[in-house]
GURO-853882 format. One record per atom (N, C-alpha, C): residue in three letters; x, y, z. Coordinates in steps of 0.001 Angstrom, whole numbers, plus 500000, padded with zeros to 6 digits. Each point is the difference from the previous one (the first is absolute). Layout:
N
ALAXYZ ...
***
This chain:
222
MET611898452539569988 MET498921500646499250 MET499686499180498744 LYS498757499758499786 LYS499574499177498880 LYS500056500800498698 LYS500584499361498964 LYS500096500674498702 LYS498633500038499325 PRO499698501093499269 PRO498781500021499194 PRO499992498826499036 HIS498809499534499665 HIS499854498817499156 HIS500713500162498658 SER499859501183499360 SER500599500216498675 SER501519499939500064 ILE500597500570501078 ILE501455499969500149 ILE500475498574500228 ALA499251499246500776 ALA500356498607500248 ALA500020499205498705 ILE499038500248499127 ILE499952499311498699 ILE501220500363499166 GLU500342501318499968 GLU501147500443499219 GLU501291499367500494 CYS500164499903501306 CYS501218499434500583 CYS500141498517499678 SER498886499331499850 SER500038498563499740 SER499976499673498508 LEU499815501013499148 LEU499857499769498568 LEU501375499932499343 PRO500361498891499366 PRO501294499913499312 PRO500107501064498906 LEU501211500532499827 LEU500198501095499054 LEU499621499601498583 ASP500354498783499590 ASP499690499579498635 ASP498497499907499763 ILE499259499612501031 ILE498537499948499883 ILE499427501408499911 ALA500521500916500823 ALA499539501394499963 ALA500277500617498635 LEU501172499730499443 LEU500342500510498666 LEU499089499410498932 ARG499680498727500166 ARG499109499361499034 ARG498614500632500041 ILE499535500313501196 ILE498691500656500145 ILE500016501366499316 ALA501023500813500304 ALA500079501346499438 ALA500194499958498491 SER500753499024499514 SER500285499897498563 SER498783499597499179 SER498968499481500654 SER498792499592499283 SER499021501155499809 LEU500332501172500547 LEU499073501137499987 LEU500281500953498848 GLN498983500805499682 GLN500174501093499042 GLN500625501191500708 VAL500446500978499203 VAL500735501143500547 VAL499225500703501108 GLU498722500278499760 GLU499202500724500990 GLU499924499216501312 ASP499894498685499902 ASP499888499159501194 ASP501334499901500741 VAL501104499973499243 VAL501323499994500645 VAL500189501282500813 CYS499615501130499406 CYS500128501289500704 CYS499117500020501251 ALA498799499462499879 ALA499090499956501155 ALA500554499094501091 LEU500539498847499607 LEU500574499075500975 LEU501193500642500713 GLY500781500784499245 GLY501174500647500580 GLY499671501043501045 SER498756500420500029 SER499601501007500994 SER499442499374501284 CYS499983498676500057 CYS499371499320501135 CYS500879499977501254 SER501300499851499800 SER500897499907501153 SER501431500198499526 GLN500912500153500947 GLN501404500165499647 GLN500530498753499296 PHE499567498828500466 PHE500427498743499376 PHE499650499987498518 TRP498735500288499689 TRP499576499966498600 TRP500561501181499215 ARG500203501121500644 ARG500580501158499307 ARG501401499690499489 GLU500809499385500843 GLU501361499640499592 GLU499976498926498921 LEU499151499020500177 LEU499948498903499040 LEU499497500466498632 CYS499020500908500013 CYS499396500445498745 CYS500853500998499231 ARG501177500309500505 ARG500969500793499242 ARG500945499116499193 SER499920498711500216 SER500974499062499447 SER500017500000498473 ASP501211499959499428 ASP500147499862498550 ASP499401498684499508 ARG499964499011500864 ARG499440498704499612 ARG498505500095499700 ILE499355501030500521 ILE498587500243499700 ILE499854500946498816 TRP500771501073499989 TRP499801501054499010 TRP500626499708498645 GLU501056499210499954 GLU500565499666498684 GLU499012499217499136 PRO499355498942500513 PRO498992499317499170 PRO498837500904499602 LEU499580500894500908 LEU498909500923499666 LEU500394500919498844 ALA501229500501500037 ALA500480500893498947 ALA500153499255498678 ARG500582498828500050 ARG500221499238498763 ARG498680499524499397 ASN499020499740500841 ASN498686499614499492 ASN499308501170499313 ARG500145501189500544 ARG499345501165499396 ARG500730500480498759 TRP501345499917500007 TRP500797500465498864 TRP500856498851499489 PRO499436499148499157 PRO500725498814499514 PRO501302500337499274 SER500125501197499451 SER501228500363499283 SER501212500012500922 LEU499794500075501312 LEU501123499964500941 LEU500765498689499914 SER499326498962499528 SER500635498680499945 SER501146499950499006 THR500011500912499030 THR501063500005498992 THR501157500903500394 ASP499883500681501135 ASP501044500922500457 ASP500750499365501173 PRO501312499760499851 PRO500742499363501097 PRO500121500871501252 SER499928501321499838 SER500069500922501149 SER498873501016499890 PRO498780499572500273 PRO498849500867499743 PRO499844501170500951 ILE500626499933501192 ILE499848501101500951 ILE501374500446500490 PRO500119501278500412 PRO501277500484500552 PRO500415499199501236 THR501307499878500206 THR500504499195501120 THR499628500590501354 ASN499758501310500057 ASN499662500634501281 ASN498498500072500243 MET499224499297499197 MET498542500058500114 MET499439498606500230 GLY499095499885500959 GLY499325498730500229 GLY498844499832499032 TRP499483498775499939 TRP498928499727499049 TRP498702500708500366 LYS499726500195501285 LYS498794500725500366 LYS500090501451499547 GLU501137500631500227 GLU500187501389499584 GLU499891500108498483 PHE500618499055499285 PHE499912499990498542 PHE498548499898499544 TYR499243499079500627 TYR498602499814499616 TYR499210501288500210 MET500160500601501162 MET499225501200500332 MET500348501166499073 GLU501279500179499716 GLU500415501105499126 GLU499514499768498562 THR500113498767499524 THR499569499705498635 THR498488500120499880 ASN499283499544501002 ASN498548500125500008 ASN499578501468499974 ALA500673500840500794 ALA499680501430500028 ALA500290500650498652 ASP501103499593499366 ASP500355500536498686 ASP498951499628498957 ARG499571498740499996 ARG498974499557499052 ARG498683500739500234 ALA499643500175501268 ALA498749500692500322 ALA500047501456499536 HIS501149500645500173 HIS500154501387499555 HIS499856500103498483 LYS500636499094499281 LYS499926500035498533 LYS498586499728499517 ALA499328499054500619 ALA498609499740499634 ALA499135501228500271 GLY500291500693501099 GLY499259501224500322 GLY500174501073498949 THR501207500132499443 THR500221500997498943 THR499208499643498747 ALA499876498701499715 ALA499217499569498844 ALA498518500300500204 VAL499496499731501192 VAL498596500288500311 VAL499731501498499877 GLU500907500803500525 GLU499838501457499934 GLU500031500489498552 PHE500885499421499187 PHE500102500365498586 PHE498678499749499279 VAL499397498856500286 VAL498742499623499340 VAL498845500874500470 GLU499963500304501288 GLU498860500723500562 GLU499992501482499649 GLN501147500555499630 GLN500100501449499830 GLN499882500471498556 ARG499705499107499073 ARG499931500444498618 ARG499004499170499199 SER499649500540498828 SER499213499244499045 SER500984499233499128 LEU499984498688500107 LEU501053499190499404 LEU499805499783498506 GLN501116500081499274 GLN500058499648498600 GLN500745498669499878 PHE499969499414498810 PHE500664498712499854 PHE501508500116500189 ALA500564501194499705 ALA501436500213500225 ALA500336499861501486 ASP499066500407500870 ASP500214499857501443 ASP500043498529500402 TYR499222499198499302 TYR500016498553500244 TYR501410499469499775 LYS500610500435498901 LYS501354499533499678 LYS501001500465501048 VAL499881501255500426 VAL500915500544501010 VAL499922499193501294 LEU498787499735500450 LEU499823499272501253 LEU500465498551499891 THR499764499393498849 THR500454498627499796 THR501523499925500071 GLU500676500969499381 GLU501465500029500034 GLU500521500246501411 LYS499301500845500750 LYS500408500234501392 LYS499899498727500825 LEU498911499292499822 LEU499787498774500754 LEU501094498973499683 CYS500390499944498735 CYS501088499094499606 CYS501310500402500672 SER500283501293500039 SER501251500467500600 SER500021499779501508 TRP498825499980500637 TRP499935499782501442 TRP500160498528500368 GLN499815499110499031 GLN500177498559500215 GLN499134499464501146 PHE498732500343499941 PHE499063499469500983 PHE499877498488499837 SER499889499304501114 SER499672498575499969 SER498482499853499897 PHE499541498771499761 PHE498558499773499928 PHE499333500305501335 LYS500681499683501099 LYS499429500322501309 LYS499938501515500203 ASP500983500743499504 ASP499932501462500049 ASP498754500496499272 VAL499784499452498799 VAL498847500398499190 VAL498699499705500743 GLN499894498806500562 GLN498779499627500707 GLN499749500899501212 MET501052500285500743 MET499847500783501222 MET499729501481499728 LEU500586500534498919 LEU500024501445499814 LEU499206500513498797 LEU499822499167498967 LEU499376500491498764 LEU498746499230499584 PHE499779498825500578 PHE498759499263499743 PHE498990500349501087 LYS499769501282500199 LYS499068500442501031 LYS498689500453499363 PRO498864499625500597 PRO498716500444499454 PRO499718501475500260 THR500806500620500844 THR499748501401500375 THR500745500999499115 ILE500895499506499125 ILE500728500922499133 ILE499410499974498591 ASN500414500935499174 ASN499499500105498632 ASN500233498693499243 VAL498970499518499301 VAL500117498742499268 VAL501064500089498911 TYR500279501205499539 TYR501050500196498994 TYR501338499500500528 LEU500253500228501284 LEU501238499532500610 LEU499972498483500202 ASN498827499458500320 ASN499855498540500021 ASN500378499410498645 LEU499555500669498936 LEU500246499527498643 LEU501492500026499663 ILE500674501066500396 ILE501440500111499741 ILE500755498911500765 ALA499595499767501247 ALA500628498937500792 ALA499753498635499366 LEU498821499821499428 LEU499674498756499314 LEU500899499805498780 HIS500177501062499235 HIS500919500001498856 HIS501388499533500444 TYR500474500556501093 TYR501327499679500521 TYR500100498509500363 CYS498963499462500622 CYS500016498589500393 CYS500029499080498787 ILE499280500378498941 ILE499914499148498814 ILE501278500065499175 PHE500467501218499712 PHE501069500157499019 PHE501394500110500604 ASN500101500405501248 ASN501323500162500606 ASN500322498870500981 LEU499073499724500911 LEU500213498876500903 LEU499723498667499311 GLN499195500059498918 GLN499676498804499206 GLN499458498867500877 LEU499024500368500807 LEU499387499026500894 LEU498949499165499276 LYS499680498853500559 LYS498937499171499455 LYS498656500692500196 ALA499121499823499015 ALA498688500652500056 ALA499250499634501274 LYS500062498735500393 LYS499271499562501198 LYS500497500726501242 ASP501327500175500112 ASP500553500688501165 ASP499545501459500047 ILE499944500628498823 ILE499561501399499950 ILE498523500108500370 VAL499184499125499425 VAL498564500021500312 VAL499777499754501486 ASP500730499049500572 ASP499880499743501442 ASP500352501257500796 GLY501014500739499536 GLY500367501239500666 GLY498912501053499897 LEU499406500117498810 LEU498899500957499813 LEU498823499664500909 VAL499681498713500069 VAL498859499557500818 VAL500280500247501477 SER501200499630500463 SER500312500158501421 SER500032501470500409 CYS500327500871499050 CYS500030501448500288 CYS498659500673499714 LYS499020499201499567 LYS498624500479499772 LYS499914501062498896 ILE500771499795498920 ILE499912500941498875 ILE499751499291498669 ALA499771498689500019 ALA499832499240498761 ALA498837500530499163 ASP498952500515500651 ASP498803500456499288 ASP500049501487499641 ARG501052500706500401 ARG500100501414499612 ARG500113500111498484 ARG499330501008499417 ARG499913500062498541 ARG500651501265499450 VAL500510499856498779 VAL500504501154499252 VAL499230500094498694 ASP499794501206499567 ASP499290500283498754 ASP501052500285498931 VAL500096499131499006 VAL501011500138498953 VAL499327500496498727 ILE500520501108499460 ILE499403500632498823 ILE501037500089498885 TRP499608499555498807 TRP500827500193498813 TRP499391501125499167 TRP500833501018499721 TRP499564501120499165 TRP500657499889498628 LYS499223500143498954 LYS500521500060498635 LYS500162501470499641 LEU501250500421499800 LEU500273501395499721 LEU499942500258498495 ASN499654501256499657 ASN499841500327498588 ASN500997501054499530 GLY501129500112500696 GLY501003500978499611 GLY499837501327500695 HIS498899500197500702 HIS499754501215500762 HIS499988499645501481 PHE499701500956500836 PHE499974499754501443 PHE498891499024500367 PHE498882500134499304 PHE498857499158500330 PHE499992498741499147 GLY499400498972500525 GLY499833498768499272 GLY498647499414500335 TYR499811498744499709 TYR498731499389500348 TYR500256498712500770 LEU499021499656500800 LEU500113498847500870 LEU499988498722499164 LEU501074499231500140 LEU500100498749499264 LEU499415498851500817 LYS500318499999501279 LYS499539498902500849 LYS500153500403501459 GLU499103499511500847 GLU500093500223501446 GLU499569498729500712 LYS500770499621500990 LYS499670498781500731 LYS500536500067501412 TYR499243499428500933 TYR500446499890501387 TYR500693498650500206 TYR501095500043500737 TYR500690498779500396 TYR500202500028501509 SER499807498860500639 SER500427499887501402 SER501501499738500002 LEU500654500261501126 LEU501433499719500082 LEU500268498511499806 GLU499092499164500486 GLU500183498559499799 GLU499912499638498524 ASP499107500674499245 ASP499904499760498555 ASP501346500230499317 LEU500688501021500434 LEU501243500389499337 LEU501109498981500223 VAL499807499127500961 VAL500980498937500246 VAL499562498691499362 SER498722499678500146 SER499537498645499684 SER499392499845498612 VAL499575501105499373 VAL499333499892498695 VAL501024500181498884 LYS500004499075499059 LYS500890500090498850 LYS499289500748498878 HIS500457501194499723 HIS499365500817498974 HIS501049500960499449 PRO500102500160498685 PRO501044500875499441 PRO499909501447500449 ASP498798500469500341 ASP499861501387500443 ASP500707500249501321 LEU500064498974500837 LEU500512500199501344 LEU501486500334500005 SER500760499368499091 SER501424500318499952 SER500213501442499575 ARG499073500533499199 ARG500131501393499553 ARG499782500971501162 ILE499168499607500937 ILE499796500834501179 ILE501311500146500762 PHE500681498873500194 PHE501218500007500797 PHE501200500545499247 MET500145499635498741 MET501203500359499280 MET499924501392499401 GLY498855500657500144 GLY499892501373499509 GLY500072500060498492 ASP499206499205499343 ASP500026499914498538 ASP499349501249499413 ILE500730501090500095 ILE499483501274499501 ILE500996500614499036 GLY500850499126499402 GLY501001500499499064 GLY499387500549498736 SER498880499451499595 SER499342500487498803 SER499383501367500258 LYS500197500912499078 LYS499452501354500156 LYS498481500010499883 SER499443498907499535 SER498545499978499815 SER499261499350501160 LEU500772499565501042 LEU499355499301501102 LEU500464500579501324 ARG499064500256500896 ARG500346500432501346 ARG499229499144500985 LEU500687499561501051 LEU499405499133501006 LEU499899500766501302 GLU498844499938500639 GLU499748500717501242 GLU499490499046501056 VAL500531500102501187 VAL499579499146501115 VAL499400500891501080 LEU498771499722500382 LEU499301500809500989 LEU499637499143501200 GLU499845500668501141 GLU499578499299501229 GLU498509499731499927 
***
């Protein structure tokens, strides 16, 4: 009986070449390839494929001599960590969507993001989305600048690739007069790309929450 053409190719394909092919793919493509046949399913479970994928997404793993439990493979580790990051990002999105945000909420969310230790790829995949509140894009941007300390060009490239570079926030400075009400000191729109690439003293105040003075209040609107 003649073997199907695809099976014949798999049987003749050296293992190192097959691994090289699978290792050149992104996660979604590796998963798709693994569904093609038993040969590719077994091969696409290999730690030799999933360890580089995990270390590329979470560079901090490189400083840990034993980054995963001994009873867990790299594919399982990747999938569990990805699900955990997605769940945490979902809680942040829900937090933003369910309330009228104050600047104190900005601080809370920024601290949460720091405690979750998102990588830049986590941020791009989960928080640099054009479909979520721009306020959350802004918090993720803050995290990339001040916590991940990435180069401006890399951040801008990430904003552009995620199609959110032109999203804008309305920044308002209120001059308070000792009562609840105050008067508008200044209002300006900034794109997310502006907040990375433009050098201006006002911009650091947006991120650092320069509202220590009782006479000044800063408000960020979508």
